[in-house]
N, C-alpha and C positions, 0 to 999 in steps of 0.2 A: 263467226258462223254459228247460227242457232242450231243447225244440224249436229255440230260438234257435241252438244250436250247429250244427243242420242247415242253417241259413240263412246261409251265409258273408258274404252281401251285406247283410244285415239291419243296420241302424243302431240305436243305442240308443233313438232315437225310434220307429223302426218296432216294436222289441220292446215298448216301453212302450204304444204304440197297440194292439198285439195283446193285451197283457194286459188293457188297459181294455175293449176290445171283448168279450173272453172273459168278463170278470167281469160285464159288463152282461147277458150271455146266461144267467147262473146265478142261482138263488135265493139270497137272503141267508142266511147261516148265521153264528152267533155261534160262533167257535171260537178261543179264546185259548190253549189248550194242546192238544197231541196227545191228551191223555187225554179232553178234550171230545168229540173226534171219535169216539174209540173207544167211550167209555161211552154216549153218546146216540144212536148210530146202530145199526140192526140191520145184519147182513150184506147183506141185500137193499138197504137204503137206501144203504149204502156202495158197493155195486156200481152202483146207479143214479146216484149221485153221480160216480163215476168215468167212467161212460158219458156222462153230461151234460158233464163237463169235457172229454173228448176231443172230443166234437162242437162244443163252444164253441171250443175252440183250433183245431180245423180251419177252422171258419167264420171266426175272427178272422185267422188266417193268410192264407186266400184273399181275404178282403175288403182287407186292408192291402196285400198284394202286388198285387192287381189295381188298386187306387187308385194305388199307386206307379208301376206300368207305365203307366197312363193318364196320369199326371202327367208321366212321362218322355217318352211319345210326343207329348204336347202341346208340351213344350219343344223336341223335335227338329223337329216341324212348324213351329214359330215361328221356328226358327233359319235 
């Protein structure tokens, strides 16, 4: 995920969680090769997919980071 580079404190597990959460927000598409994506989608569908992907990534990032912050706060409170 390119966005992971913008999150210097993100661990590999956090990035994997973000990817899973984002993928769960998107409709299933069979794309084995780049040509599948280009050939079967119209320009409008491609734009809609890119918009949905950006929204799913935003949601996943916020969810994972908020859960990590909550977990950190719990550890600090217990300490």
